[in-house]
A tleap script that builds the chain and sets N, CA, C and O, in Angstrom:
source leaprc.protein.ff14SB
mol = sequence {
  NMET GLN VAL LEU ARG GLN GLY SER ASP LEU
  GLY GLU GLU GLU LEU ILE GLN TRP CYS LYS
  TYR ARG ILE ALA LYS TYR LYS VAL PRO LYS
  TYR VAL VAL PHE LEU ASN VAL LEU PRO LYS
  THR ALA VAL GLY ASN ASN ASP ASN PHE SER
  ASN GLU VAL CLYS
}
set mol.1.N position { 96.712 89.539 108.561 }
set mol.1.CA position { 97.823 89.780 109.443 }
set mol.1.C position { 99.017 90.207 108.610 }
set mol.1.O position { 99.273 89.673 107.531 }
set mol.2.N position { 99.715 91.151 109.122 }
set mol.2.CA position { 100.872 91.684 108.429 }
set mol.2.C position { 102.061 91.747 109.374 }
set mol.2.O position { 101.907 92.010 110.567 }
set mol.3.N position { 103.245 91.503 108.832 }
set mol.3.CA position { 104.486 91.689 109.580 }
set mol.3.C position { 105.209 92.841 108.910 }
set mol.3.O position { 105.518 92.781 107.719 }
set mol.4.N position { 105.481 93.896 109.676 }
set mol.4.CA position { 106.155 95.070 109.132 }
set mol.4.C position { 107.661 94.928 109.215 }
set mol.4.O position { 108.191 94.258 110.101 }
set mol.5.N position { 108.337 95.566 108.283 }
set mol.5.CA position { 109.792 95.614 108.345 }
set mol.5.C position { 110.201 96.485 109.515 }
set mol.5.O position { 109.472 97.398 109.906 }
set mol.6.N position { 111.353 96.205 110.065 }
set mol.6.CA position { 111.850 96.972 111.200 }
set mol.6.C position { 112.012 98.436 110.797 }
set mol.6.O position { 112.588 98.742 109.753 }
set mol.7.N position { 111.503 99.329 111.628 }
set mol.7.CA position { 111.588 100.756 111.359 }
set mol.7.C position { 110.441 101.312 110.546 }
set mol.7.O position { 110.366 102.524 110.345 }
set mol.8.N position { 109.540 100.459 110.069 }
set mol.8.CA position { 108.402 100.916 109.284 }
set mol.8.C position { 107.351 101.527 110.206 }
set mol.8.O position { 107.149 101.060 111.327 }
set mol.9.N position { 106.687 102.569 109.727 }
set mol.9.CA position { 105.670 103.224 110.539 }
set mol.9.C position { 104.302 103.203 109.856 }
set mol.9.O position { 103.495 104.108 110.069 }
set mol.10.N position { 104.037 102.202 109.056 }
set mol.10.CA position { 102.765 102.056 108.370 }
set mol.10.C position { 101.659 101.787 109.379 }
set mol.10.O position { 101.813 100.936 110.254 }
set mol.11.N position { 100.558 102.497 109.267 }
set mol.11.CA position { 99.439 102.319 110.175 }
set mol.11.C position { 98.302 101.557 109.515 }
set mol.11.O position { 98.302 101.330 108.306 }
set mol.12.N position { 97.335 101.170 110.333 }
set mol.12.CA position { 96.194 100.398 109.846 }
set mol.12.C position { 95.407 101.179 108.794 }
set mol.12.O position { 95.079 100.638 107.738 }
set mol.13.N position { 95.106 102.441 109.074 }
set mol.13.CA position { 94.325 103.249 108.128 }
set mol.13.C position { 95.066 103.467 106.822 }
set mol.13.O position { 94.451 103.456 105.755 }
set mol.14.N position { 96.383 103.665 106.887 }
set mol.14.CA position { 97.174 103.854 105.670 }
set mol.14.C position { 97.129 102.610 104.786 }
set mol.14.O position { 96.993 102.718 103.567 }
set mol.15.N position { 97.241 101.444 105.391 }
set mol.15.CA position { 97.206 100.197 104.632 }
set mol.15.C position { 95.838 99.967 103.999 }
set mol.15.O position { 95.748 99.542 102.847 }
set mol.16.N position { 94.782 100.245 104.741 }
set mol.16.CA position { 93.429 100.066 104.204 }
set mol.16.C position { 93.185 101.047 103.058 }
set mol.16.O position { 92.592 100.670 102.047 }
set mol.17.N position { 93.630 102.297 103.194 }
set mol.17.CA position { 93.487 103.271 102.110 }
set mol.17.C position { 94.250 102.820 100.874 }
set mol.17.O position { 93.755 102.971 99.757 }
set mol.18.N position { 95.450 102.267 101.054 }
set mol.18.CA position { 96.244 101.774 99.937 }
set mol.18.C position { 95.483 100.661 99.205 }
set mol.18.O position { 95.462 100.617 97.975 }
set mol.19.N position { 94.861 99.769 99.974 }
set mol.19.CA position { 94.099 98.666 99.389 }
set mol.19.C position { 92.879 99.168 98.623 }
set mol.19.O position { 92.542 98.629 97.569 }
set mol.20.N position { 92.214 100.199 99.149 }
set mol.20.CA position { 90.996 100.722 98.508 }
set mol.20.C position { 91.269 101.205 97.092 }
set mol.20.O position { 90.402 101.090 96.226 }
set mol.21.N position { 92.446 101.737 96.844 }
set mol.21.CA position { 92.779 102.257 95.524 }
set mol.21.C position { 93.334 101.198 94.581 }
set mol.21.O position { 93.414 101.435 93.375 }
set mol.22.N position { 93.714 100.047 95.097 }
set mol.22.CA position { 94.409 99.075 94.258 }
set mol.22.C position { 93.708 97.740 94.070 }
set mol.22.O position { 94.045 96.998 93.147 }
set mol.23.N position { 92.744 97.417 94.920 }
set mol.23.CA position { 92.061 96.131 94.780 }
set mol.23.C position { 90.547 96.341 94.808 }
set mol.23.O position { 90.065 97.411 95.179 }
set mol.24.N position { 89.817 95.321 94.417 }
set mol.24.CA position { 88.357 95.399 94.375 }
set mol.24.C position { 87.791 95.688 95.769 }
set mol.24.O position { 88.356 95.272 96.780 }
set mol.25.N position { 86.668 96.404 95.801 }
set mol.25.CA position { 86.070 96.845 97.061 }
set mol.25.C position { 85.777 95.687 98.009 }
set mol.25.O position { 85.974 95.813 99.217 }
set mol.26.N position { 85.310 94.559 97.474 }
set mol.26.CA position { 84.961 93.432 98.335 }
set mol.26.C position { 86.193 92.730 98.919 }
set mol.26.O position { 86.060 91.918 99.835 }
set mol.27.N position { 87.371 93.030 98.406 }
set mol.27.CA position { 88.601 92.418 98.911 }
set mol.27.C position { 89.319 93.276 99.953 }
set mol.27.O position { 90.259 92.802 100.592 }
set mol.28.N position { 88.898 94.517 100.133 }
set mol.28.CA position { 89.553 95.427 101.072 }
set mol.28.C position { 89.284 94.948 102.493 }
set mol.28.O position { 88.129 94.720 102.855 }
set mol.29.N position { 90.330 94.790 103.307 }
set mol.29.CA position { 90.125 94.303 104.675 }
set mol.29.C position { 89.403 95.338 105.541 }
set mol.29.O position { 89.560 96.544 105.355 }
set mol.30.N position { 88.611 94.838 106.488 }
set mol.30.CA position { 87.910 95.714 107.429 }
set mol.30.C position { 88.820 96.092 108.587 }
set mol.30.O position { 88.641 97.145 109.198 }
set mol.31.N position { 89.780 95.253 108.889 }
set mol.31.CA position { 90.747 95.524 109.949 }
set mol.31.C position { 92.048 94.822 109.611 }
set mol.31.O position { 92.084 93.903 108.792 }
set mol.32.N position { 93.113 95.270 110.253 }
set mol.32.CA position { 94.447 94.716 110.007 }
set mol.32.C position { 95.091 94.432 111.351 }
set mol.32.O position { 94.946 95.212 112.293 }
set mol.33.N position { 95.796 93.325 111.441 }
set mol.33.CA position { 96.529 92.965 112.659 }
set mol.33.C position { 98.010 92.933 112.306 }
set mol.33.O position { 98.420 92.233 111.380 }
set mol.34.N position { 98.808 93.695 113.048 }
set mol.34.CA position { 100.253 93.714 112.837 }
set mol.34.C position { 100.925 92.834 113.882 }
set mol.34.O position { 100.618 92.924 115.071 }
set mol.35.N position { 101.846 91.980 113.434 }
set mol.35.CA position { 102.585 91.077 114.313 }
set mol.35.C position { 104.080 91.303 114.144 }
set mol.35.O position { 104.522 91.872 113.146 }
set mol.36.N position { 104.848 90.858 115.116 }
set mol.36.CA position { 106.308 90.903 114.990 }
set mol.36.C position { 106.812 89.783 114.089 }
set mol.36.O position { 107.708 89.995 113.272 }
set mol.37.N position { 106.235 88.582 114.239 }
set mol.37.CA position { 106.575 87.428 113.402 }
set mol.37.C position { 105.304 86.610 113.170 }
set mol.37.O position { 104.385 86.632 113.989 }
set mol.38.N position { 105.260 85.897 112.057 }
set mol.38.CA position { 104.135 85.006 111.792 }
set mol.38.C position { 104.340 83.703 112.553 }
set mol.38.O position { 105.467 83.215 112.641 }
set mol.39.N position { 103.268 83.125 113.107 }
set mol.39.CA position { 103.402 81.844 113.809 }
set mol.39.C position { 103.793 80.730 112.837 }
set mol.39.O position { 103.351 80.712 111.688 }
set mol.40.N position { 104.610 79.820 113.303 }
set mol.40.CA position { 105.090 78.701 112.480 }
set mol.40.C position { 104.658 77.370 113.083 }
set mol.40.O position { 104.433 77.261 114.288 }
set mol.41.N position { 104.548 76.362 112.223 }
set mol.41.CA position { 104.280 75.003 112.683 }
set mol.41.C position { 105.595 74.363 113.099 }
set mol.41.O position { 106.654 74.981 112.982 }
set mol.42.N position { 105.534 73.133 113.584 }
set mol.42.CA position { 106.741 72.417 113.999 }
set mol.42.C position { 107.681 72.175 112.813 }
set mol.42.O position { 108.895 72.066 112.989 }
set mol.43.N position { 107.114 72.094 111.613 }
set mol.43.CA position { 107.908 71.850 110.411 }
set mol.43.C position { 108.553 73.134 109.900 }
set mol.43.O position { 109.529 73.086 109.151 }
set mol.44.N position { 108.011 74.280 110.301 }
set mol.44.CA position { 108.571 75.556 109.876 }
set mol.44.C position { 107.713 76.311 108.884 }
set mol.44.O position { 108.095 77.392 108.436 }
set mol.45.N position { 106.550 75.760 108.529 }
set mol.45.CA position { 105.630 76.450 107.625 }
set mol.45.C position { 104.790 77.449 108.409 }
set mol.45.O position { 104.688 77.364 109.633 }
set mol.46.N position { 104.187 78.405 107.687 }
set mol.46.CA position { 103.277 79.334 108.346 }
set mol.46.C position { 102.071 78.574 108.893 }
set mol.46.O position { 101.498 77.733 108.201 }
set mol.47.N position { 101.691 78.869 110.122 }
set mol.47.CA position { 100.555 78.204 110.766 }
set mol.47.C position { 99.284 78.973 110.429 }
set mol.47.O position { 98.950 79.950 111.099 }
set mol.48.N position { 98.576 78.532 109.393 }
set mol.48.CA position { 97.387 79.234 108.919 }
set mol.48.C position { 96.240 79.185 109.902 }
set mol.48.O position { 95.419 80.102 109.910 }
set mol.49.N position { 96.142 78.162 110.732 }
set mol.49.CA position { 95.027 78.055 111.659 }
set mol.49.C position { 95.193 79.019 112.838 }
set mol.49.O position { 94.192 79.506 113.363 }
set mol.50.N position { 96.397 79.302 113.258 }
set mol.50.CA position { 96.585 80.240 114.358 }
set mol.50.C position { 96.552 81.679 113.863 }
set mol.50.O position { 96.543 82.605 114.674 }
set mol.51.N position { 96.534 81.889 112.531 }
set mol.51.CA position { 96.458 83.230 111.969 }
set mol.51.C position { 95.061 83.822 112.048 }
set mol.51.O position { 94.889 85.020 111.822 }
set mol.52.N position { 94.060 83.011 112.363 }
set mol.52.CA position { 92.694 83.517 112.444 }
set mol.52.C position { 92.561 84.421 113.669 }
set mol.52.O position { 92.961 84.057 114.774 }
set mol.53.N position { 91.998 85.590 113.451 }
set mol.53.CA position { 91.801 86.538 114.552 }
set mol.53.C position { 90.592 86.112 115.347 }
set mol.53.O position { 89.532 85.831 114.788 }
set mol.54.N position { 90.754 86.067 116.655 }
set mol.54.CA position { 89.669 85.583 117.507 }
set mol.54.C position { 88.979 86.722 118.183 }
set mol.54.O position { 88.035 86.509 118.944 }
savepdb mol mol.pdb
quit
């Protein structure tokens, strides 16, 4: 999951292509989910369990 900066026009394919050239093949994501904000817990930390794509 990624949160883009306001005004950014980065697309899913562009991000995956960027990853293909910079990281190992087995680490390249098969899909990307863009969000406006990351979910937070009651304490204010990132909620890793709700970040799983269903």
